[in-house]
C-alpha positions in Angstrom: 112.9 122.9 87.8 110.5 120.4 86.2 109.1 117.5 88.3 110.6 114.0 87.8 108.3 111.7 85.9 108.2 108.0 85.2 106.8 105.7 82.6 104.3 103.0 83.4 107.0 100.4 82.9 109.3 102.1 85.3 106.7 102.4 88.0 105.6 98.7 87.4 109.2 97.7 88.0 109.6 99.8 91.1 106.4 98.4 92.7 107.0 94.8 91.3 103.7 94.9 89.6 102.4 94.3 86.1 102.0 97.3 83.8 98.3 96.7 83.6 98.1 97.0 87.4 99.8 100.4 87.2 97.4 101.6 84.4 94.5 100.4 86.7 96.0 102.4 89.6 96.0 105.5 87.3 92.3 105.0 86.5 91.6 104.3 90.2 93.1 107.7 91.1 96.2 106.5 93.0 98.3 108.7 90.7 96.1 111.9 90.4 98.7 113.8 88.4 99.4 111.1 85.8 99.0 112.3 82.2 98.9 110.7 78.8 101.0 111.8 75.8 100.2 110.1 72.5 100.5 106.4 73.4 102.1 106.4 76.8 101.3 107.5 80.4 103.7 109.4 82.6 103.5 109.4 86.4 105.0 112.2 88.5 107.5 111.4 91.3 105.3 113.2 93.8 102.5 110.7 93.2 104.9 107.7 93.5 106.3 109.1 96.8 102.8 109.7 98.2 101.7 106.1 97.4 104.9 104.7 98.9 104.1 106.6 102.2 100.5 105.4 102.1 101.6 101.8 101.6 104.2 102.1 104.4 101.6 103.5 106.8 99.2 100.8 105.8 101.8 98.1 106.5 102.5 99.7 109.9 98.8 99.5 110.7 98.5 103.3 110.8 95.8 103.5 108.2 93.2 101.1 106.6 93.9 99.5 103.2 93.5 101.5 100.1 90.1 101.0 98.4 88.1 102.4 95.5 85.8 104.1 98.0 88.8 106.1 99.3 89.9 107.3 95.8 86.4 108.4 94.8 86.1 105.9 91.9 82.7 104.3 91.6 82.7 100.6 91.0 79.5 100.4 89.0 77.3 102.5 86.7 74.4 102.2 89.1 76.6 103.8 91.9 77.5 106.6 89.5 73.9 107.3 88.7 72.8 107.1 92.3 75.6 109.5 93.2 74.0 112.3 91.1 70.6 111.9 92.8 
């Protein structure tokens, strides 16, 4: 059985966010299994469920807020270069 997948528009509607926000979340690594086909991104259900659980735990105070440091995305080129030294 193939995994369920969603478009950026569907995920944006689910999370009540703009489509650009969802695309940024893809590049930030919040949807690690997302993939692009021609002109559109697809996000697997497993990634959506994982993010929902993380957000619920964050709201309950069980974990710190999500940040770029947690996803491994470097915020600047300088940080990228220094990471290789």
